[in-house]
Structures are given as C-alpha cells and as structure tokens.
C-alpha positions as CSV (number, residue, x, y, z in Angstrom):
1,M,107.1,98.6,62.1
2,R,103.8,99.7,63.7
3,K,102.7,103.2,64.2
4,L,100.6,104.2,67.2
5,L,97.7,106.5,66.7
6,L,95.4,107.7,69.5
7,L,91.8,107.4,68.5
8,T,89.4,110.1,69.7
9,I,86.4,107.8,70.1
10,S,84.5,107.1,73.2
11,I,83.0,103.6,72.7
12,L,84.5,100.3,71.7
13,T,82.3,97.2,71.2
14,G,85.0,95.1,73.0
15,V,84.8,97.2,76.2
16,A,81.0,97.4,76.0
17,G,80.8,93.6,75.8
18,F,82.5,92.9,79.2
19,A,80.6,90.7,81.6
20,Q,79.2,93.0,84.3
21,R,77.0,92.7,87.4
22,T,73.7,94.1,86.3
23,G,70.7,95.2,88.3
24,S,68.6,98.2,89.2
25,H,71.0,100.7,90.6
26,Q,69.4,103.2,93.0
27,Y,71.0,106.0,95.0
28,L,70.3,107.8,98.2
29,P,71.7,111.2,99.3
30,I,73.8,110.4,102.4
31,N,73.7,114.0,103.6
32,S,71.1,116.2,101.9
33,T,72.3,119.4,103.6
34,T,76.0,119.2,102.9
35,T,77.9,118.9,99.7
36,N,81.5,117.8,99.4
37,P,84.0,120.6,99.8
38,F,86.7,119.1,97.6
39,T,87.4,119.9,94.0
40,H,88.2,117.7,91.1
41,S,92.0,117.7,91.2
42,T,95.1,115.7,92.0
43,T,96.8,118.2,94.2
44,A,100.6,118.7,94.2
45,R,102.9,119.8,97.0
46,T,102.9,123.2,98.6
47,T,105.9,125.4,99.3
48,S,106.9,123.9,102.7
49,V,108.3,120.5,103.5
50,G,105.9,118.6,105.8
51,D,102.7,120.4,104.6
52,S,99.6,118.3,104.8
53,I,97.3,118.2,101.7
54,A,94.1,116.3,100.8
55,L,94.0,114.7,97.4
56,S,90.5,114.8,96.0
57,N,88.5,113.6,93.0
58,I,84.9,114.9,93.3
59,P,84.0,118.3,91.8
60,S,83.0,121.0,94.3
61,G,79.2,121.2,94.7
62,D,78.5,117.6,93.8
63,P,76.2,116.0,96.4
64,I,77.7,112.8,97.8
65,I,75.4,109.8,97.4
66,V,75.5,106.1,98.0
67,Y,74.3,103.5,95.5
68,H,72.5,100.2,96.3
69,A,71.2,97.5,94.0
70,G,67.8,95.9,93.6
71,T,64.6,96.8,95.4
72,G,65.0,98.5,98.7
73,D,68.2,97.4,100.5
74,T,67.8,93.7,99.8
75,Q,71.1,93.5,98.0
76,G,73.1,96.0,99.9
77,Y,75.4,98.8,98.8
78,L,77.5,98.7,95.7
79,T,80.4,100.3,97.7
80,G,80.0,98.4,100.9
81,T,78.2,95.5,102.6
82,D,76.2,93.7,99.9
83,V,74.8,90.3,98.8
84,W,77.9,89.7,96.7
85,E,80.1,90.0,99.8
86,D,82.5,92.4,98.1
87,Q,85.8,92.6,100.1
88,A,87.4,96.0,99.2
89,F,86.9,99.2,97.4
90,A,89.6,101.6,96.2
91,E,90.2,104.8,94.3
92,R,93.3,105.6,92.3
93,Y,95.4,108.7,92.8
94,D,98.1,109.9,90.4
95,F,100.7,112.0,92.0
96,N,103.8,113.4,90.3
97,C,106.2,114.1,93.1
98,G,109.0,115.3,91.0
99,D,112.0,115.7,93.3
100,S,110.0,115.3,96.5
101,S,108.3,112.4,98.2
102,M,105.1,111.9,100.1
103,K,103.5,109.9,103.0
104,V,99.8,109.1,103.2
105,V,99.0,109.6,106.9
106,G,95.2,109.1,106.8
107,I,92.0,108.9,104.7
108,L,89.0,111.2,104.7
109,A,85.9,109.4,103.8
110,Q,82.1,109.8,103.7
111,F,79.8,106.8,104.5
112,G,76.1,106.3,104.3
113,G,73.9,103.6,105.9
114,V,73.3,102.2,109.3
115,V,75.6,100.7,112.0
116,N,74.3,98.5,114.7
117,P,75.4,100.0,118.1
118,A,76.3,96.5,119.2
119,S,78.3,95.7,116.0
120,T,81.4,93.6,116.2
121,H,82.4,94.1,112.6
122,T,85.6,96.0,111.6
123,L,87.0,97.4,108.4
124,S,90.5,98.6,107.4
125,F,91.3,101.8,105.6
126,S,94.3,101.1,103.4
127,I,96.7,102.3,100.7
128,W,98.1,100.0,98.0
129,D,100.7,100.5,95.3
130,V,99.6,100.1,91.7
131,G,100.2,96.7,90.1
132,A,101.3,96.0,86.5
133,G,98.6,96.2,83.9
134,N,96.4,93.1,83.6
135,V,95.6,91.4,80.3
136,V,91.8,91.1,79.9
137,S,91.8,89.7,76.4
138,G,94.0,89.6,73.3
139,S,93.3,93.3,72.6
140,I,92.4,94.7,76.0
141,S,94.5,95.4,79.1
142,T,94.3,97.6,82.2
143,T,96.5,100.2,83.8
144,G,96.7,98.1,86.9
145,F,94.8,97.4,90.1
146,P,95.7,97.7,93.8
147,N,98.7,95.5,94.5
148,N,100.9,95.5,97.6
149,L,99.4,96.8,100.9
150,L,101.4,99.8,102.0
151,D,99.7,100.9,105.2
152,S,96.3,100.4,106.9
153,V,94.4,101.1,110.1
154,T,91.6,98.9,111.4
155,V,88.4,100.6,112.6
156,P,85.3,99.2,114.3
157,F,82.1,99.8,112.4
158,T,80.9,101.7,115.5
159,Q,83.5,104.3,114.9
160,I,82.3,104.9,111.3
161,D,80.2,108.0,110.8
162,A,77.5,106.7,108.5
163,S,75.5,110.0,108.4
164,G,77.4,111.3,105.3
165,A,79.7,113.5,107.3
166,L,83.3,113.8,106.2
167,K,85.5,112.1,108.8
168,A,89.3,111.5,109.0
169,Y,90.7,108.0,109.8
170,M,94.4,108.3,110.5
171,F,97.0,105.6,110.2
172,D,98.7,104.4,113.4
173,S,102.2,103.6,112.0
174,A,104.8,105.6,110.2
175,S,103.7,105.7,106.6
176,P,106.0,104.4,103.9
177,T,107.5,107.0,101.5
178,L,105.8,107.1,98.1
179,Q,106.9,108.7,94.9
180,S,104.3,107.4,92.5
181,S,100.6,106.6,92.0
182,F,98.7,104.6,94.6
183,F,95.2,103.4,95.5
184,A,93.3,104.4,98.6
185,G,90.3,102.6,100.0
186,Y,89.0,100.2,102.6
187,S,88.5,96.4,103.0
188,M,86.4,94.2,105.3
189,S,85.3,90.6,105.8
190,Y,81.7,89.7,106.5
191,S,78.8,87.4,105.8
192,F,75.8,89.2,104.2
193,T,73.3,87.0,106.1
194,S,74.9,87.8,109.4
195,L,75.3,91.6,109.2
196,D,72.7,92.3,112.0
197,G,71.9,95.8,110.7
198,D,75.4,96.8,109.6
199,T,74.5,98.1,106.1
200,I,77.1,100.7,105.1
201,G,78.7,101.9,101.9
202,V,81.2,104.6,101.0
203,G,79.7,107.6,99.1
204,S,80.4,108.7,95.6
205,S,79.6,111.3,93.0
206,F,76.6,110.8,90.7
207,N,76.9,108.4,87.8
208,G,78.5,110.3,84.9
209,A,80.2,112.9,87.1
210,R,83.7,111.3,86.7
211,T,86.0,113.3,84.4
212,S,88.8,110.8,83.8
213,V,88.3,108.7,80.7
214,P,87.3,105.1,81.3
215,Y,89.6,103.6,78.7
216,T,92.0,104.6,76.0
217,P,91.4,103.1,72.5
218,Y,94.4,102.8,70.2
219,L,94.5,102.1,66.4
220,Y,97.6,100.3,65.3
221,V,98.5,100.6,61.6
222,T,101.1,98.2,60.1
223,D,103.3,98.8,57.2
224,L,101.1,96.4,55.2
225,G,98.1,98.6,55.8
226,D,96.0,96.4,58.1
227,T,94.8,97.8,61.4
228,T,93.9,96.5,64.8
229,R,92.4,98.2,67.8
230,D,93.9,97.7,71.3
231,T,92.2,99.2,74.4
232,V,93.7,100.1,77.8
233,I,91.2,100.3,80.6
234,N,92.0,103.2,82.9
235,V,91.2,101.8,86.3
236,Q,90.1,104.8,88.5
237,N,88.0,102.9,91.0
238,A,87.9,99.2,91.7
239,T,86.1,96.5,93.7
240,M,87.6,93.3,95.1
241,E,84.9,90.7,94.9
242,S,84.5,87.6,97.0
243,D,86.9,85.7,94.7
244,N,89.7,88.0,95.9
245,T,90.1,89.5,92.5
246,W,90.0,93.2,91.7
247,Y,87.6,94.4,88.9
248,D,87.2,97.8,87.3
249,N,84.0,99.4,88.5
250,Y,82.9,100.9,85.2
251,T,83.9,98.4,82.6
252,Q,83.8,95.1,84.5
253,N,81.6,95.6,87.6
254,D,78.7,98.0,88.2
255,S,78.8,100.2,85.1
256,L,78.8,103.4,87.3
257,Y,81.0,106.2,86.0
258,N,81.7,108.0,89.2
259,D,84.3,108.8,91.9
260,L,84.4,107.4,95.4
261,A,84.3,109.7,98.4
262,I,87.7,108.6,99.6
263,F,90.3,111.4,100.0
264,P,93.8,110.5,101.2
265,I,95.7,112.9,103.4
266,V,99.4,113.2,102.6
267,K,102.5,114.9,104.0
268,I,105.0,116.1,101.4
269,G,108.8,116.1,101.9
270,G,111.7,117.2,99.8
271,P,113.1,120.6,98.8
272,T,111.0,123.7,98.8
273,S,109.5,125.1,95.6
274,V,108.0,128.2,94.1
275,G,104.4,127.4,93.9
276,I,102.3,124.5,92.6
277,T,100.2,124.9,89.5
278,K,97.0,123.0,88.7
279,K,95.1,124.2,85.6
280,N,94.5,127.9,86.1
281,L,95.7,128.0,89.8
282,T,99.2,128.4,91.2
283,F,99.3,128.0,94.9
284,F,102.0,129.4,97.2
285,G,100.8,128.4,100.6
286,N,100.0,130.7,103.6
287,Y,101.9,132.9,106.0
288,P,102.5,133.2,108.8
289,N,102.2,129.5,109.6
290,P,101.8,128.9,112.5
291,A,99.5,131.9,113.0
292,T,97.6,133.6,115.8
293,D,94.9,136.0,114.7
294,Q,95.1,135.9,110.9
295,T,97.0,134.3,108.1
296,N,97.5,135.2,104.4
297,I,96.8,132.7,101.7
298,R,98.8,133.5,98.5
299,F,98.0,132.2,95.0
300,S,97.9,133.4,91.4
301,L,95.5,132.9,88.5
302,A,96.4,132.6,84.8
303,A,92.9,133.8,83.9
304,G,90.1,135.5,85.9
305,T,87.8,133.2,87.7
306,D,85.8,132.7,91.0
307,V,87.8,131.3,93.9
308,T,86.6,129.7,97.1
309,I,88.6,129.1,100.3
310,Q,87.3,126.6,102.8
311,I,88.8,126.0,106.3
312,M,87.9,122.8,108.2
313,E,88.9,120.8,111.2
314,M,91.3,117.9,110.6
315,T,88.3,115.6,110.7
316,G,86.8,117.5,107.7
317,K,84.1,119.5,109.6
318,M,83.7,122.8,107.8
319,L,84.4,126.0,109.8
320,K,84.7,128.9,107.4
321,T,84.0,129.6,103.7
322,I,85.4,132.6,101.9
323,K,84.2,133.3,98.3
324,Q,86.0,135.6,96.0
325,N,84.1,136.1,92.8
326,K,85.5,137.3,89.5
327,L,89.1,137.6,90.6
328,A,91.3,139.0,87.9
329,A,94.3,137.2,86.4
330,G,97.5,137.7,88.5
331,E,98.6,137.2,92.0
332,H,96.3,137.4,95.0
333,I,96.7,137.4,98.8
334,I,93.6,136.7,100.8
335,S,93.7,137.6,104.5
336,V,91.8,135.1,106.7
337,D,90.6,135.9,110.2
338,I,91.4,133.0,112.5
339,S,91.1,134.8,115.9
340,G,88.3,132.6,117.0
341,F,90.0,129.3,116.3
342,A,91.4,127.2,119.1
343,S,95.0,126.2,119.0
344,G,95.7,123.3,116.8
345,N,96.0,122.1,113.2
346,Y,93.4,122.7,110.5
347,L,93.0,121.9,106.8
348,Y,92.2,124.6,104.2
349,L,91.3,124.3,100.6
350,V,91.7,126.8,97.7
351,H,89.7,125.9,94.7
352,T,88.6,127.6,91.5
353,A,85.4,127.4,89.4
354,D,87.2,125.3,86.8
355,G,87.9,122.5,89.2
356,A,91.5,123.2,90.2
357,G,92.4,123.0,93.9
358,V,95.1,122.6,96.5
359,A,94.6,121.9,100.2
360,S,97.2,122.4,102.9
361,E,97.6,122.5,106.6
362,L,97.3,125.6,108.8
363,T,98.5,125.7,112.4
364,V,96.9,128.1,114.9
365,K,99.0,128.8,118.1
C-alpha cells in the first residue's frame, strides 16, 4: 500500500530538464497608457439566472505586454504569428458550477502588433473541453490539454484590434452548456514567410506574475520504505505547435510563467443563489437591473480592504471607475450613477485589493 504525501517544494530536476524552445525573450507594452481592469480570479455565478460574467486571470494593475523572441521581430511573437508557425494558444479556466450550468458566449482579448490593411488572414476564437492527462514520462504527467472544440468564431485579421485595447469577440452560434473546466483561446493557419506584415500576438502578464503553481510534485512512500517522486504538470496556458500537438508553455515550451490576456464571457443558468464568495468577497449582484438613473451594487467583505468597481462597455472599453478605500468588514451597498449611459448592456467588475473579483452584466433602459 502506498501513501501519498504532497511535497511543498517548488523545483524538480525532472521538470527542469524538459526540452524547451529557448531564445532571447523580449517584451513590448501593447498599451502603455492602459492597464488591464480584471482581477486574478475564477469568478462564480451571480444571483440571477442568465447573468453575464467575465472570467479573468491577470491581477488588476498589471500592464499587458506581448513577448517576441530573438532580435527585433525576426522570429515573431511567442503568442501569435512566429517563425515556428504555432497554430493555437489557449488559457485554462476552472469553473465550479455546482448546481448550475454555463455557456461561453464570447471572448475578451488584448492583442499587440501590426495588421496589414489588405490582409486576407483569419483566426478563430475558440473554447475546448479539457482532455485526459497526458503521460510525459514514467514519473511525469499533465492535467490535460485542450481537447474537443466546443464553439468558435472566425474573425479576419483586419477586425483584430492590435493596439492593446480590450475587445470582445462574440460567438455566432448557440453555445454548448458547460459544467466543468475548459480552455479559451484562438487558432490560425499561416506561413511565416508569407505574412505580409501580419505580425500579431495576444498579450499576457509579465513573466513571473502567474499565481497558479506550474506543477505539483508528489512523494510516494511504500510499505518497504522506498520512495519515488511523481509530478503532475498543471497546464494553465498551452501552445499548439506546427506538429499539431499541444505543449505546456512554462515547462515544455517558452519557460514564461505568465497568464494570457484572454477572458471568456459566460452566461450562467440554473437556480438562484445567495451570493458568490471568492476569497474575501461575497457578491450579491446589483439592483434594480435593468436600471434607469442609478443601480446599487451589493457585496460583503470578510475583512476590511480596498474595493474598486469598474463599469465598461460590452467590448471592454472602460467608462467609469469607483474606488472605495479601507471599507470595513461587513455588507456594503454602493450606489452608481448611470444617468449618462445610453440604453443597452454593460459589464461591471467588483474587485478587492487581495485579487478577488466578480463581473456581471448591467442593463440600462
């Protein structure tokens, strides 16, 4: 009989020894004046069936950057068009729906680079389910890569905003119902020598900014006293290379420990609930909704902290930021003036200084 013990170590020689693409990684801010509004969180559902929320993975305040390899742009972007002719890039999202379900209806993304106005290239924003864990070696496996394609929308390069702005790309068809983890990202087909100026890549956080652990090392102890170490690679972001195989970005590909600027937009279904808790924050939604002149955003804190509320268009363009510093523990209701907003749907995000956050949809009538 073998007993499983979780090691609290951060480096294993087996993981460090993986073959990786190496080179001089460089980065460029893709929008030096704007930082990403989303917080480090995997958000849960709000109180109303059908609410829209944005899942996010980059801490608030982190500048969004894009990496390229080699000198200048001679090898292209690590998360886009490049000399290796990488085919797809994806970020994992873990979502515990409980007794509800969800549909991914679109993807918010931030790109950097240049698009030729006469471009004929296209890319597809997609979601995939998570495949079974892959065996890398006798003692190393993974948590699984993107597997079955669940939904996608094809977009011309000319419709990609490569300035670093946050833009929404919505799916055309009725999204499938999901109740488990998934990958969100994009794919494309191209020849690096025939790009004709189409040099784009999706943004990311800085190297080292990712908070999820890259792998989990285990120590197995047998009844006879001998030990072996087994390692599970936690695939957070992945690249499909030209051989049509997915590789973990940190341990098997570019060694960058970051998060991609890809944020799926989901709609939640199922029975109503009594608030969603993430770390220090419990979120109860807003009322009235729809609203005319003002709406009230209700949440509670387990401990005192700073809270920021950001309201944006469905495309991600920021419209209003409300900062509430040093709020005490307990329930809070923040009144938001929306009298100047045109009729329509908007996203809003509530996030705390410790990285908890929930985003939802507000309708102005």
